[in-house]
PAZAGU-8602 format. One record per residue: residue in three letters; y, x, z of N, C-alpha, C in turn. Coordinates in pm, whole numbers, plus 50000, padded with zeros to 5 digits. Each point is the difference from the previous one (the first is absolute). Example, Ala and Ser with C-alpha at 12.3 -4.5 7.8 and 13.67 -1.06 7.14 Angstrom:
REM PAZAGU-8602
ALA494315131950780501194991150000501205009050000;SER501054996549928501195008250006501094992350073;
//
This chain:
REM PAZAGU-8602
MET498815008550000501194991550000501255008850000;ALA500944997249911501205008349993500894997750121;THR500605011050047500904999050114501354994749955;ARG500544990150068501324995049967501055009550055;LYS500875004949913501005009650041501114993150078;LEU500465006550106500984993950088501375006349989;ASP500125011349923501255007650005501194991949953;ARG499884992449889501144992649948500384988350090;ARG499064995450081500274988550086500165004050146;LEU500135012950026500035004850138501074993250084;PRO501254998649953501014993350084499574986050039;PHE499394992649908499554986450030498945000150108;TYR499055009249991498915000550099500515004250136;VAL501015008750004500585003950128500644987950066;VAL500714991849922500624987950054498934990650053;VAL498904998449926498914991450044499465004650133;LEU499805013150017499465005350124500934997050116;VAL501305001749980500974997350107499984985350038;LEU499994991349899500004985750027498754995850075;CYS498845005449960498774996550069500025004750144;THR500465012150022500005005850134500924992550093;ASN501104994649948501004993550083499864984950006;SER498904994649953499814985650008499984995450145;VAL500504987950021500054994550135498594997450051;THR499705003950123498694997850058500114990850121;ALA498954992850025499964991050116498705002250074;SER500055000650130498795002050079499544986650056;ARG498704998750019499414987750051499665001950148;VAL500404990550082499685000450142498864990250027;VAL498925004850059498844991650027499804999050150;SER499924987850051499874998050144498614995450040;SER499084999249904498664995150030499025011750007;ASN498704996850006498975010050018499855008649875;THR500265013150013500005008949885499105012050028;THR499195003849901499155011850010500225008949879;HIS499785013050018500185009749892498725008249985;SER499695003749877498875008849976500275008549876;THR499385011749995500155009149888498625003549945;HIS499885000049869498745003049934500235011449902;ASP499275011050016500125011549910498685002049926;ASN500115004749877498795002949926500295009949887;ILE499035008449971500095009249887498884996549903;THR500354998249874498994997149897500125010449889;LYS498915002649932500015009449888498904996449900;GLY499944987049968499004995249907500335003349855;ASP498965000249917500175003049858500304987749917;SER499904988150058500194987549928498954998849890;GLY500344993149889499034997949893500105010449891;VAL499654995849878499945009449888501405003649952;SER500145012249946501245004249934500074992749867;CYS501144993449971499994990549890501205000849906;THR501214999150053501174997649915500395012349920;LYS500964998249911500455011049913500565011750079;ILE500504997250121500545010950082499045003550114;GLY498774995549990498975004150094499974992550131;ARG500624988250006499934992250124498614993950018;ARG499654998150127498694994950034500024984950023;CYS498914993649964499824985850030499594998450146;LEU500104987950051499424996850129498485001449993;THR499395002550111498545001050005499364987249946;GLY499075001549907499294988649944500694993349883;ILE501205004549963500734994249888499685007749873;ASP499774992949889499645006249874501225005449926;CYS499795011049929501035005749913499694995949856;VAL500924992749937499824995149864501215004349917;ASP499775008549900501075004749913501175005750080;LYS499685008950094501005006850081500784990550091;GLU499394988950037500654990450089499004995350106;CYS500474999150124499154995250110500044984749999;VAL498894993849966499964985649973499354992650117;CYS500724990050053499454991850108498824991849947;PRO499034996950085498814992649955500324985649963;PRO499114993249929500214985949964500274991550124;GLY500944990749985500374991450112501085005950087;GLN500445012249967501075006550077501095005049906;LYS501165002750058501145005149925500665011050082;GLY500905007449934500725010650069499895013149927;ASN500275010750071499945013649947498855007150071;GLY498985003649925498815006050058500215013750061;GLU501235005149993500325012650068500444997850144;ILE500444987450031500564997850133499514987250067;GLU499774989149925499544987550062499534990149895;CYS498894993550029499494988749922499854988250095;VAL500464988249958499914988050084499384988749919;ASP499434990250069499464988349932501114993049922;ASN499644994049888500994994149910500864989450067;GLU499484993250102500774989450065501135005550087;ASN499905012550041501045006150083501095006249915;PHE501075004350066501125006149929500235014050054;LEU500515008749912500105014250031501385005349964;CYS500595007550094501245007349974499745014550037;THR500445009449916499795014150028501275008049975;VAL500145010850077501005010349973499225013049997;SER499925006349884499115011549987500655011149919;ALA499425012050013500485012049932501445002750041;ASP500925001149902501315005850031501204990749980;PRO500234989550074498964990050021500244988649904;HIS498944994749944500044988749908499674987350077;LEU500884990249989499834987250070499414989849904;HIS498904993750040499374989249925500034987650089;SER500744989949958500204988150083498784990849996;TYR500024989850086498954989849997499924993449862;GLY501164998449936500054993449870499885009449882;LEU499555012450024499715010049896501245005849934;SER501144998850065501195007049952499965014450049;ARG500605009349924499915014250033501375006549997;THR500195009350093501225008150003499735012350086;ASP500995008850014499895011750086500984998750116;VAL499675006550111500864999550120500395014450033;ASP501075004749937500405014150010501115001950103;LEU499654999550126500985003050104499265002550131;PRO500595008250089499345003850126500364990550114;CYS499634987549988500414989850096498814991850049;ARG500244992550106499054990150050500394986449943;TYR499024992249955500304987249937498834990550021;ARG500334987049994498974989750020499254997549870;LEU498674999950011499184996549886499654985249997;THR499634994550115499564986049999500164993850137;ARG500154986850000499944992150123499484986249962;TYR498914995850063499434987049966499304993750119;LEU499794987049990499244992350098498674996149938;THR498964999950081498704995549951499234993450114;GLU498974992949965499194992850098499255009650091;HIS499914996750127499185007550095498574994649988;ARG499075008449953498664995449966499134996350119;THR500245005650118499074997950112500674994050123;ALA501194994549986500724994450114499334987150049;ALA500354996250124499404988150061500474987249933;THR501185000249940500534988049935500425003349858;SER500164989549920500435001849862501495003149991;GLU500744997250106501445002550000500295014350047;SER499425009649930500135014050038500255008249874;ARG500655011350018500365007849882500155014750036;CYS500015008149895500305014350011501285002849922;THR500775009450051501175004949928499805014949976;VAL500135004349876499785014049963501275005549937;GLU500425011850045501185006549944499715015049987;VAL500335005849885499675014049974501245007349947;TYR500305011350065501035009349953499345013349965;VAL500595007249905499565013749972501225009149997;THR499765012950018501055010049993499605010749900;ASN500905003049907499765010449900500505013550048;GLU499405010649945500425013650029500025007949869;LEU500975009049987500125008449881499185012750018;ASN499145003149901499185012150006499795005249858;MET500355012749978499845006449869500654991949889;GLY501194994550028500754992849898499544985849974;GLN499054994950080499514986549981499934992850135;TYR500064986749993499944991950121498584994750021;TYR499604999750127498704994550038500164991850127;VAL499064991050025500014992250124499585009150115;ARG500895001650098499755008950113499404992650120;SER500434987550021499504992650116500064985149972;VAL499214992650077499894985549985500204993550136;SER500794989350005500224992650124499614985449977;ILE499084995050082499464986649982500264991750124;SER500584988249983500164990450109499104988049970;LEU499194996450096499104988749982500004991550126;SER500274987249985499944991050115499024988849970;ALA499274995950102499034989249988500304989650107;GLN500304987949957500364989250091498914989350002;ASP499564996450119499064989050018500774988650067;SER500364990149920500834989150053499284992150108;GLY498694998249986499264992350098499985006750137;GLU499825013350002499965007350127501395004750043;GLN501004998349913501375004550026500045014950034;VAL499275007749923499965014550021500405007149872;HIS500795010450020500535007649888499595014750016;HIS499305005449901499625014249999500845007049895;GLU500635010950036500835007349904499605014750001;PHE499915005749881499605013949986501025007649916;GLU500305012050039500785009349919499105012049973;VAL499735002749875499155011349963500795009449912;ARG500095012650040500675010049918498985010649960;LYS499905002549872499055009849949500785011649938;PHE499645012150040500595012049944498875008449942;GLY500255006149886498945008249942500565012049927;VAL499235010650001500365011949924498705006749956;SER500025005649880498825006849949500395013549944;GLU499195009850027500165013249938498615005049964;ASP499885004849875498725005049950498894989750017;GLN500354987349971499034988950002499414997250138;ILE500725003950106499624996350136501064990350050;PHE499604987650032500934989350033500054998150151;ASN501215000750054500204998850145500824987550026;TYR499424990150070500674987350024500254997750148;GLN501124993350028500264995150135500484985749989;SER499414991250080500404985950004500394996450142;ASN501214994750017500484995550130500004984850002;VAL499354994150098499874985450009500664995150128;THR500904990349986500604993250115499574985449994;ARG499414995250110499524986250004500734992450110;THR500524988349965500694991450096499334986350000;GLN499684995050118499434986650012500874991850094;SER500384988249959500884991850083499684985249981;VAL500354992350100499894985449992501394994449979;TRP500134990749908501314994449970500604993650125;GLY501175004550040500714994150112499475003950134;SER499145010050009499405003950128499945015150012;ALA500175005150123499955014450021498615004850037;THR499094990950033498635003850034499034992049913;HIS498795005049988499044993249915498605004650033;GLU499024992849946498615004050010499615007049871;THR499065009150009499525006849880499144990449919;VAL500284999149869499234991349912499535008249882;ASN499084994349924499515007049882501105000549895;GLY500435012049966501055001649901499545008949887;VAL500955006349938499735008749887500095014450047;ASP498985007849974500045014350031500345007649873;VAL501075007650006500455007649884499895014850033;TYR498995006449946499835014450019499725006449865;PRO500695010849969499785006649872498625006349992;THR499434999549883498775007349972500305010149890;PHE499025008349969500235010549902498845000549902;ASP500334999949871499025001549894499875015049973;GLU498965006150054499895014549995499525005149865;GLU499414991549918499625004049864501195000249907;ASN500854989750011501144998649909501335004050062;ASN499975004450126501205005350068501104989650016;PHE499664988650057500984989550029500084997450149;ALA501214996950047500174992950127500034985249964;VAL499184991950066499804986149959500334990750116;LEU500704989149969500204989250096499424987449938;TRP498854995750050499324988049949500014989650110;VAL500654988549972500134989350098499354987549941;PRO498704998050023499314988649939500554986650045;GLU500534999250124500584987450047501164995549912;CYS500665009649936501154997049914499705003049854;ALA498755003449968499565003249864500925010249934;THR500415009850076500965010149953499405014050016;ARG500135008149895499565013950007501105009149945;ILE500345010250077501035009549960499395014050007;LYS500125007549892499435013549993501115010049966;TYR499925011550063501005010549977499315013449983;ARG500345006849891499505013649975501205009449988;ALA500015010550080501105009649999499985008449873;TYR501155005649966500065009149886499735014250048;ASP499545008649909499675013850033501235008749974;ARG500625004850106501215007949988499785013249927;SER498795005150003499745013249944499774999749850;GLN499904988149940499684999149859500974990749928;HIS500485004849885500874991549920499194988849936;ARG498825003249952499144989849940499064994450107;GLN500074987050019499244993350104498664995349943;HIS498905005750049498684996749946499474986750054;GLN500534995550113499694986750052501334992650011;LEU500094988649934501274992949987500564996350136;PRO501175005550039500584996750129500794987049995;GLY500164993650116500824988150006499434989450093;ILE500514987949984499624988750086499604988249913;SER499014992550047499624987549935499994988950104;ILE500444988149959500024988250087499234988949933;MET498934995450062499244988549952500414987850080;ALA500564990049932500454987650064499154988449951;PRO499674990450089499154988749960500774989849917;PRO499294991649924500674990649909500804989150069;ASP499764997550130500764989650070501285005450064;SER500375012449969501215005850058501244992349957;LYS500964999050093501274993349973501135009850026;PHE500994999849911501115009450007501304992650027;LEU500705003650107501284993950031501085005949910;PRO500854991649941501005004949904500935010750055;THR500324999450129500965009650055499375013450038;PHE498665000949998499345012450038498925004349902;GLY499184990649956498795003649929500135002049851;ASN501014993849938500095001349856500865012149962;TYR499965003649872500865010749950501404994149978;PRO501075007150041500095014250032499805003750147;HIS499694990450088499885003250142498735007950029;SER498944997549926498755007550010499595004349860;LEU499745012849982499835005349865498734995349930;CYS498974996250076498784995049936500194986349937;GLY501054992950040500264986849945498974989850045;THR499724990249913499044989450032498974998949888;PHE499014991550021498924998549903500474993749870;THR501084992350004500444992549882501025007549916;ASP500375012150040500955007949921499375004149867;ASN500855002249899499475004549872500135015149984;GLU499515005249890499945014549978501375006149975;THR501014992049975501355005249975500904998850123;LEU499414998350117500774997750123501105010450020;TYR499655012849997500975010550030501015001949887;ALA499554998649876500925001149887501014988750001;ASP499554987950030500914988550005501045001750110;ARG499575005250114500935002350112501055010249962;ALA499585011049937500965010449959501014994449901;THR499534992049906500914993949902501004991050070;GLY499554992350097500904991350074501045007550080;LEU499675012350041500955008450074500905008149908;GLY499764999249870500795007849905499595014649993;LEU498755003050037499495013749998499095001849879;PHE500005012149945499245002649878498555004050029;ASN499665002250126498695005350034499414992250117;LYS498764995549987499394991950106499795008050128;ASP499805013249988499865008350120501284999850082;LEU501155000249933501284999550071500194986650070;GLY499494989449938500084986950064499254999750132;VAL498815006150003499215000650122500715008450106;ILE500585011349960500745008450095501194992350058;TYR500714992749916501124991950047499534989950105;ASP498894993449973499504989850093499535006150132;ILE499375011649996499575006750123501205003450086;LEU501045005549940501195003750076500734987750052;THR499994989249924500664987750043499294993950120;GLU498675001150006499234994450111500245007650131;LYS500375012749992500345008250119498894999950105;ALA498805002949957498885000650095500205011350100;SER499544997850122500045010650100499265012149948;GLN500575011950020499365012349953499205006950111;LYS499724992950110499205005750108498644993650005;
//
């Protein structure tokens, strides 16, 4: 993959960095039962077969067809990073970094900032009552390395509400990863808060346990929450190599019953957009802003959202 030169646009990128760094931040105060845990892991798997024109590897068990990693029948996605059942929806930010929305629109995210990818509501699959739901929100942070941008860290907020039991479980998961010489070092910090609506005390009830796991063959930090039918995978980039033999980035699998609130979940508030967006989503937005390039439209929207950079 050719490196995008930054010299002619250096003043613009410097301004972007300053704006991202100085974005307004807000801290959350929690007065209920809160626990913290840290999960560390080192992986160094070979993944699947070497396949693409630049020597990237497929996921384990994925076939290479005409220099492309092809998902099996009944699934869709990119066989280098994630395959999901056809009924689900997939958003990815991969390589340096290319954004693929739920609606199959594509653009690049060339800036060293933290930004929201998605926020949606979905049914809680195992709650005591039908009036229960999950809320999922995902942010990522890019980092500049060897003249290209890669996803450096992932921040996931997940809340599960059981209306019948009046119990709310909230999780904050932050994943950090770095790889050198194909050795992947991950750290995941998990904060869990459990509270009863309108009460300072509560009884322990069956809730959602959110703990990261690690795919040691394919070098992913994985967050799989079956209660919310949500899976998020993150693979760090290799700082020691310009050419990435295992596609770095993040993938988000969202279930078909997901609902997106207009003020948070749709584009431009969340870059993955919604399931009903068309393939010209980013180009149409740039045209509406009077910009000649869809990448610039995405950068404008990220800066306008002013996401916390912490």
